[in-house]
C-alpha positions as CSV (number, residue, x, y, z in Angstrom):
1,M,12.9,129.2,54.6
2,A,12.9,132.7,56.0
3,K,15.3,133.6,58.7
4,P,13.8,133.7,62.2
5,N,13.5,137.0,64.0
6,K,16.6,137.3,66.2
7,N,14.4,138.2,69.2
8,T,12.3,135.0,68.9
9,K,13.1,132.7,71.8
10,I,12.9,129.0,70.9
11,R,12.0,126.7,73.8
12,V,13.0,123.1,73.7
13,M,10.8,120.5,75.4
14,D,12.2,117.1,76.5
15,R,10.2,113.9,77.0
16,E,9.7,114.6,80.7
17,G,8.1,117.9,79.8
18,Q,11.0,120.0,81.1
19,E,11.6,123.1,79.1
20,F,14.9,124.9,78.3
21,P,16.0,127.6,75.8
22,F,17.7,126.8,72.6
23,L,21.2,128.3,72.9
24,R,23.7,128.4,70.0
25,G,26.6,128.4,72.4
26,I,25.5,125.1,74.0
27,L,24.9,123.5,70.6
28,T,28.3,124.8,69.4
29,R,30.0,123.1,72.3
30,S,28.1,119.9,71.6
31,L,29.1,119.9,68.0
32,Q,32.7,120.4,68.9
33,E,32.5,117.2,70.9
34,V,31.7,115.3,67.6
35,G,34.9,116.7,66.0
36,L,34.0,120.1,64.5
37,D,36.3,123.0,65.1
38,F,34.8,126.1,66.8
39,N,34.1,128.0,63.5
40,Q,32.4,125.0,61.9
41,A,30.4,124.2,65.0
42,Y,29.2,127.8,65.4
43,S,28.2,128.0,61.7
44,I,26.2,124.8,61.9
45,A,24.5,126.0,65.1
46,T,23.5,129.3,63.4
47,R,22.1,127.4,60.4
48,V,20.2,125.1,62.7
49,R,18.7,128.2,64.3
50,E,17.6,129.3,60.9
51,D,16.3,125.8,60.0
52,L,14.0,126.0,63.0
53,G,12.3,129.0,61.3
54,G,9.8,130.9,63.4
55,A,9.0,128.1,65.8
56,N,8.5,129.1,69.4
57,E,8.8,125.5,70.7
58,V,10.3,122.3,69.5
59,S,10.8,118.8,70.9
60,T,14.3,117.5,71.6
61,E,13.6,114.7,69.1
62,H,12.8,117.3,66.4
63,L,15.8,119.4,67.2
64,R,18.1,116.3,66.9
65,R,16.6,115.5,63.5
66,V,17.2,119.1,62.3
67,I,20.8,119.0,63.6
68,A,21.5,115.6,61.9
69,Q,19.9,116.8,58.7
70,R,22.0,120.0,58.7
71,L,25.2,118.0,59.2
72,K,24.3,115.8,56.3
73,L,23.4,118.8,54.0
74,E,26.8,120.3,54.8
75,E,28.4,116.9,53.8
76,L,30.0,116.5,57.2
77,E,29.5,112.8,57.2
78,V,32.0,111.9,60.0
79,A,30.4,114.5,62.3
80,H,26.9,113.3,61.2
81,T,27.7,109.7,62.1
82,R,29.2,110.7,65.4
83,Y,26.3,112.9,66.3
84,Q,23.8,110.2,65.5
85,A,25.7,107.7,67.7
86,R,25.9,110.2,70.5
87,A,22.2,111.1,70.2
88,M,21.2,107.4,70.7
89,G,22.7,107.7,74.2
90,T,24.7,105.4,76.4
91,P,25.1,105.5,80.2
92,P,27.6,108.3,80.8
93,I,31.1,107.8,82.1
94,L,31.7,110.0,85.2
95,V,35.0,111.7,85.8
96,S,35.7,112.8,89.3
97,D,38.2,115.6,90.0
98,F,40.6,115.9,93.0
99,S,37.8,117.4,95.1
100,G,35.6,114.4,94.4
101,H,33.1,116.2,92.2
102,A,32.0,114.0,89.3
103,S,30.9,115.2,85.8
104,P,30.1,113.3,82.6
105,F,33.1,112.4,80.4
106,S,33.4,114.8,77.5
107,K,35.5,114.1,74.4
108,G,35.4,117.9,73.7
109,E,36.9,118.7,77.1
110,L,39.5,115.9,76.8
111,A,40.4,117.1,73.3
112,R,41.1,120.6,74.6
113,S,43.5,119.2,77.2
114,M,45.5,117.9,74.2
115,E,45.7,121.3,72.4
116,L,49.4,121.7,72.9
117,C,50.0,118.4,71.1
118,A,48.9,120.3,68.0
119,F,46.7,117.6,66.6
120,G,43.9,118.3,64.1
121,S,40.3,118.0,65.3
122,D,39.8,114.6,63.6
123,K,42.9,113.1,65.2
124,S,42.1,114.5,68.7
125,Y,38.6,113.1,68.4
126,A,39.9,109.7,67.3
127,I,42.2,109.6,70.4
128,C,39.4,110.6,72.7
129,A,37.1,108.0,71.2
130,H,39.8,105.4,71.7
131,I,40.2,106.4,75.3
132,E,36.4,106.2,75.8
133,K,36.3,102.7,74.3
134,T,39.2,101.7,76.6
135,I,37.3,102.8,79.7
136,L,34.0,101.1,78.5
137,A,35.9,97.9,77.6
138,R,36.9,97.7,81.3
139,K,33.2,98.0,82.1
140,E,33.9,101.1,84.1
141,R,31.5,104.0,84.6
142,Q,33.6,106.2,86.9
143,I,37.2,107.2,86.6
144,T,39.3,109.9,88.3
145,S,40.7,112.8,86.3
146,N,44.1,111.6,87.2
147,Q,43.5,108.2,85.8
148,L,42.0,109.7,82.7
149,A,45.1,111.8,82.2
150,K,47.3,108.8,82.7
151,L,45.4,106.8,80.0
152,V,45.9,109.7,77.5
153,Y,49.6,110.0,78.4
154,E,50.2,106.2,78.0
155,H,48.4,106.2,74.6
156,L,50.5,109.1,73.4
157,L,53.6,107.5,74.6
158,Q,52.9,104.3,72.7
159,N,51.6,105.8,69.5
160,E,53.2,109.3,69.1
161,P,56.7,110.7,69.2
162,P,58.0,111.2,72.7
163,E,57.9,115.0,72.6
164,V,54.1,114.8,72.0
165,A,53.5,112.9,75.3
166,Q,55.9,115.3,77.0
167,R,53.9,118.3,75.8
168,Y,50.7,116.7,77.2
169,I,52.0,116.1,80.7
170,T,53.7,119.5,80.7
171,W,50.3,121.1,80.1
172,I,48.7,118.9,82.7
173,A,51.4,119.8,85.2
174,L,50.9,123.5,84.6
175,A,47.1,123.2,85.1
176,R,47.6,121.3,88.4
177,S,50.3,123.7,89.6
178,G,48.0,126.7,89.6
179,R,50.8,128.7,88.0
180,P,49.3,131.6,86.0
181,L,50.0,131.8,82.3
182,V,50.1,135.3,80.6
183,L,50.3,135.7,76.8
184,L,51.4,139.0,75.4
185,I,50.4,139.3,71.8
186,G,51.5,142.4,69.8
187,G,51.2,143.3,66.2
188,T,50.2,146.2,63.9
189,T,46.7,147.2,63.1
190,G,45.0,144.4,61.1
191,S,47.4,141.6,62.0
192,G,44.7,139.4,63.5
193,K,45.5,139.8,67.1
194,S,41.9,139.8,68.4
195,T,40.8,136.8,66.3
196,I,43.9,134.7,67.3
197,S,43.6,135.7,70.9
198,A,39.9,134.7,71.1
199,E,40.7,131.3,69.6
200,L,43.7,130.8,71.9
201,A,41.5,131.7,74.9
202,H,39.0,129.1,73.9
203,R,41.6,126.4,73.2
204,L,43.6,127.0,76.4
205,S,40.5,127.7,78.6
206,I,41.8,131.1,79.5
207,V,38.7,133.1,80.5
208,R,40.3,136.6,80.7
209,T,41.5,138.6,77.8
210,Q,42.4,142.3,77.6
211,S,42.7,144.5,74.5
212,T,45.0,147.5,74.7
213,D,42.6,149.3,72.5
214,M,40.0,149.1,75.3
215,L,42.6,150.3,77.8
216,R,43.2,153.3,75.6
217,E,39.5,154.0,75.3
218,I,39.2,154.1,79.1
219,M,42.3,156.3,79.4
220,R,40.7,158.7,76.9
221,L,37.7,159.1,79.1
222,L,39.9,160.0,82.1
223,I,42.5,162.2,80.4
224,P,41.4,165.2,78.2
225,E,42.8,165.4,74.7
226,R,44.4,168.8,75.5
227,L,46.6,167.1,78.1
228,L,47.6,164.0,76.0
229,P,46.7,164.5,72.4
230,T,48.6,161.5,71.2
231,L,46.3,159.2,73.3
232,H,43.3,160.4,71.3
233,T,44.5,159.2,67.9
234,S,45.2,155.9,66.3
235,S,48.7,154.3,66.8
236,F,49.6,154.9,63.1
237,S,48.6,158.6,63.2
238,A,49.7,159.6,66.7
239,W,52.6,161.5,65.0
240,E,50.1,164.0,63.7
241,A,49.3,165.1,67.2
242,L,53.0,165.4,67.9
243,S,53.3,167.6,64.8
244,E,50.6,169.9,66.1
245,L,52.6,170.3,69.4
246,N,55.8,170.8,67.4
247,P,55.0,172.4,64.0
248,S,58.7,172.1,62.9
249,A,58.4,168.3,63.0
250,G,58.0,166.5,59.7
251,D,56.0,163.4,58.8
252,G,58.9,161.1,58.1
253,L,59.5,157.6,59.5
254,S,61.1,158.9,62.7
255,N,58.1,161.0,63.5
256,L,55.7,158.1,62.7
257,I,57.6,155.8,65.1
258,E,57.9,158.5,67.8
259,G,54.2,159.0,67.7
260,Y,53.6,155.3,68.0
261,L,56.1,155.0,70.9
262,T,54.6,158.0,72.7
263,Q,51.1,156.5,72.6
264,S,52.4,153.0,73.5
265,S,54.2,154.5,76.6
266,H,50.9,156.0,77.8
267,V,48.8,152.9,77.3
268,G,51.7,150.9,78.8
269,I,50.7,152.3,82.2
270,G,47.3,150.6,81.9
271,I,49.0,147.4,80.6
272,E,51.3,147.3,83.6
273,G,48.3,147.7,85.9
274,V,46.5,144.8,84.3
275,L,49.6,142.6,84.6
276,Q,50.0,143.5,88.3
277,R,46.4,142.6,89.0
278,A,46.8,139.3,87.2
279,E,49.8,138.5,89.4
280,R,48.0,139.5,92.6
281,E,45.0,137.3,91.8
282,R,47.0,134.5,90.2
283,I,45.0,134.4,87.0
284,S,45.9,133.4,83.5
285,L,45.4,136.1,81.0
286,I,45.8,137.1,77.3
287,V,46.8,140.7,76.6
288,E,46.7,141.8,73.0
289,G,47.2,145.0,71.1
290,V,49.4,147.2,68.9
291,H,50.6,149.0,72.0
292,I,52.5,145.9,73.3
293,H,56.0,146.9,72.1
294,P,58.7,144.2,71.9
295,Q,60.9,146.1,74.3
296,M,58.0,146.1,76.8
297,M,57.6,142.4,76.3
298,A,61.2,141.7,76.9
299,K,61.3,143.8,80.1
300,T,58.0,142.5,81.5
301,E,58.8,140.7,84.7
302,I,55.9,139.5,86.9
303,A,56.9,138.5,90.4
304,G,56.1,135.0,91.7
305,D,55.7,132.0,89.5
306,T,53.7,133.5,86.6
307,I,54.9,132.3,83.2
308,V,54.9,135.2,80.6
309,I,55.1,134.3,76.9
310,P,55.5,137.2,74.4
311,L,54.5,136.9,70.7
312,L,54.4,139.3,67.8
313,L,51.9,138.6,65.0
314,A,52.6,139.8,61.5
315,V,50.8,139.6,58.2
316,L,53.9,139.6,56.0
317,K,52.3,139.8,52.6
318,R,51.1,143.3,51.9
319,K,48.1,142.2,49.8
320,N,46.9,140.0,52.7
321,L,47.3,142.8,55.2
322,K,45.3,145.1,53.0
323,K,42.6,142.4,52.7
324,Q,42.5,142.1,56.5
325,L,42.1,145.8,56.9
326,V,39.3,146.0,54.4
327,G,37.5,143.2,56.1
328,R,38.0,144.8,59.5
329,G,36.6,148.1,58.3
330,Q,33.4,146.4,57.0
331,T,32.7,144.4,60.2
332,A,33.2,147.1,62.8
333,N,31.1,150.3,62.8
334,S,33.8,152.4,64.4
335,R,36.5,151.2,62.0
336,R,36.2,152.2,58.4
337,A,38.2,150.5,55.7
338,E,38.8,153.7,53.9
339,R,40.7,155.2,56.8
340,Y,42.9,152.1,57.1
341,L,43.6,152.1,53.4
342,T,44.4,155.8,53.6
343,H,47.0,155.1,56.3
344,F,48.1,151.7,54.8
345,E,51.7,152.7,54.2
346,S,52.0,154.0,57.8
347,I,50.5,150.8,59.1
348,C,53.1,148.8,57.1
349,K,55.9,151.0,58.4
350,V,54.8,150.4,62.0
351,Q,54.8,146.6,61.3
352,N,58.3,146.8,59.9
353,F,59.4,148.7,63.0
354,L,57.8,146.1,65.3
355,L,59.4,143.2,63.4
356,A,62.9,144.8,63.7
357,E,62.3,145.4,67.4
358,A,61.0,141.9,68.0
359,D,64.2,140.5,66.3
360,R,66.3,142.8,68.5
361,Y,64.7,141.8,71.8
362,G,64.3,138.1,70.9
363,V,60.5,138.1,70.8
364,P,59.1,135.2,68.7
365,I,57.5,136.4,65.4
366,I,54.5,134.5,64.1
367,G,53.4,135.0,60.6
368,N,49.6,135.2,60.4
369,D,48.7,134.5,56.7
370,D,46.9,131.2,57.6
371,Q,45.0,131.0,60.9
372,E,45.4,127.2,61.5
373,K,49.1,127.4,60.7
374,T,49.4,130.4,63.0
375,L,47.7,128.7,65.9
376,K,49.9,125.6,65.5
377,L,53.0,127.8,65.5
378,I,51.8,129.6,68.6
379,M,51.0,126.3,70.3
380,D,54.5,125.1,69.4
381,T,56.0,128.3,70.9
382,I,53.9,127.9,74.1
383,A,54.9,124.3,74.5
384,E,58.6,125.1,74.0
385,T,58.5,127.9,76.6
386,L,56.6,125.8,79.1
387,G,59.1,123.0,78.7
388,R,61.8,125.4,79.9
389,F,59.9,126.2,83.1
390,I,58.1,122.9,83.9
391,K,59.8,119.5,84.1
392,P,57.1,117.0,85.1
393,N,57.9,113.6,86.4
394,P,55.2,111.2,85.1
395,E,55.4,108.9,88.2
396,L,54.9,111.8,90.6
397,L,52.4,113.5,88.4
398,F,50.1,110.5,88.2
399,H,50.8,109.2,91.7
400,Q,47.5,108.7,93.6
401,E,46.2,106.7,96.5
402,K,45.1,103.3,95.2
403,K,41.4,103.7,95.5
404,G,40.7,101.8,92.3
405,I,38.1,102.7,89.8
406,S,34.5,102.1,90.8
């Protein structure tokens, strides 16, 4: 079947005649709730969009059949079974928050609240399904978010190592405290900072991310190249601008690092401004980029009760880093693989410098040769750090007026 025109809008019509647009983002989220990870869910949603062909309008029943068929074709039997059961429909369980607002129980949302437990998607879904069955067995159709969290905690306490349950309530305590969480993710060009940051933002429900490359682009518009030439180059070639200013300078390692540090210091002004605003507005944030030097991470102090967690990503195998750079050049119009490969040795030298500096300043180093392992290591690091700042008391955390469950 030919791929649909990307501009074609597909309308979905339900049994009551109400119409709404087909959105891959909504379908992706729905598929995550039946146990697929984000990449799998998005891929299936894209294939479903293609399976619908050039249709302008489909019924909800037809859409469900196409989704179920696609899951079966992809041999995702567990997800297929779960989706079919979910599509049959049961009266929803309503979860009310502390303000009294009620929303349908979502296994996907509940699974995300357990991210720091570092479970795989299948195990997270199994736990969420068990919690759902527990609520339904009590013939309950409404539960408070506090009671739901307590059910999860008690399940983890009974079935998992104690530290797993502790991680869960630490994350719940952080969410309820309103304390902002700021992740600083550094690493050389091609180390996967943007990809990992996007996944972390999704898993941790952090809605704001900031790339230092974007800050540099903004600063380039404001400051002419003749005033700050090192700002108008890449981090691994900033030394060339320094050489133009000082013709007697060579192209050795010291000049490479000096160029990198000069550019980082300029962009650091913008980073500082972003962090200060995050503190003022009490928002959680992920800042990622090559310009986040380990010394900057170690010195970063945000007033108030913001928790700052620095990390350095590194692709330690040269062949893997080269592969990353080639792929990056092919997927971004403004970034060409040839240029990265031409400066490959410089990029490696910047990474070696950052690794040495991270070790010097005590910044955690996370190898990024396998995305899932990387994310687990980062979650472990976040959990360990939060554990030093937050000491939740389960009895106080789950204390609530005895209103019962309606």
